[in-house]
C-alpha positions as CSV (number, residue, x, y, z in Angstrom):
1,M,2.4,-1.4,-22.4
2,R,-0.9,-1.7,-20.6
3,T,-2.5,1.4,-19.1
4,T,-5.2,1.1,-16.4
5,I,-7.7,3.7,-15.3
6,A,-5.6,4.4,-12.2
7,D,-2.6,5.3,-14.4
8,S,-4.6,7.8,-16.5
9,D,-6.3,11.1,-16.1
10,L,-9.6,9.3,-16.0
11,A,-9.2,8.2,-12.4
12,P,-10.0,11.6,-10.8
13,S,-12.8,12.2,-13.3
14,A,-14.3,8.8,-12.5
15,V,-14.1,9.3,-8.7
16,H,-15.6,12.8,-9.1
17,A,-18.5,11.3,-11.1
18,V,-19.2,8.6,-8.5
19,I,-19.1,11.3,-5.7
20,E,-21.5,13.5,-7.6
21,I,-24.0,10.6,-8.0
22,G,-23.6,9.8,-4.3
23,M,-24.5,13.3,-3.3
24,S,-28.1,12.6,-4.3
25,P,-30.7,13.4,-1.7
26,G,-31.1,10.7,0.9
27,I,-27.5,9.5,0.7
28,S,-25.6,10.8,3.7
29,A,-22.4,8.7,3.7
30,K,-20.0,7.2,1.2
31,D,-17.4,4.5,1.5
32,L,-14.5,3.7,-0.8
33,A,-12.2,0.8,-0.3
34,T,-8.6,0.0,-1.2
35,I,-5.7,-2.0,0.2
36,L,-2.7,-0.8,2.1
37,R,0.2,0.1,-0.2
38,L,-2.0,1.4,-3.0
39,D,-0.8,4.9,-2.3
40,A,-2.3,6.4,-5.5
41,A,-5.8,5.3,-4.5
42,R,-5.4,6.7,-1.0
43,H,-4.1,10.0,-2.4
44,L,-7.0,10.2,-4.8
45,Y,-9.6,9.4,-2.2
46,E,-8.2,11.9,0.2
47,S,-8.0,14.6,-2.5
48,F,-11.9,14.3,-2.6
49,G,-12.3,14.7,1.1
50,F,-12.4,11.0,2.1
51,R,-10.6,10.0,5.4
52,L,-9.4,6.6,6.5
53,G,-12.1,5.1,8.6
54,E,-10.9,1.6,9.3
55,E,-8.3,-1.0,8.4
56,S,-8.7,-4.8,8.7
57,E,-6.8,-7.8,7.5
58,G,-8.4,-9.8,4.8
59,T,-7.7,-12.0,1.8
60,Q,-8.0,-10.7,-1.8
61,W,-7.2,-12.8,-4.8
62,G,-5.7,-15.4,-2.5
63,T,-3.3,-12.9,-0.9
64,R,-3.4,-11.6,2.7
65,V,-3.8,-7.8,2.6
66,V,-4.7,-4.9,4.9
67,E,-8.0,-3.6,3.6
68,Q,-8.7,0.1,4.1
69,R,-12.1,1.8,4.1
70,F,-12.3,5.5,3.5
71,N,-15.4,7.5,4.5
72,R,-16.9,10.8,3.6
73,L,-20.0,12.4,5.0
74,S,-22.2,14.5,2.8
75,A,-23.1,18.0,3.9
76,R,-26.8,18.2,4.3
77,K,-28.8,21.4,4.1
78,G,-28.3,23.2,7.4
79,D,-25.3,21.1,8.2
80,N,-21.7,22.4,8.2
81,G,-20.5,19.2,6.6
82,T,-18.2,18.1,9.4
83,A,-18.4,14.7,11.1
């Protein structure tokens, strides 16, 4: 049986590490992408404060899909962190 990072406990840790790096000074917005029907990815992104920003049709690996882009704004000093 093949296990992927999304199937393991590493996925939340990996996303958290990426978010921590992205919180560096000078970086004010982050985007993560997935495709519709990958509910585990959406749940994980939303658990870290990302919200669906846009959906668009596209082609991935020769298959038509609905691509989803999730956004999260960084809280800056003096900012309340809301969009």
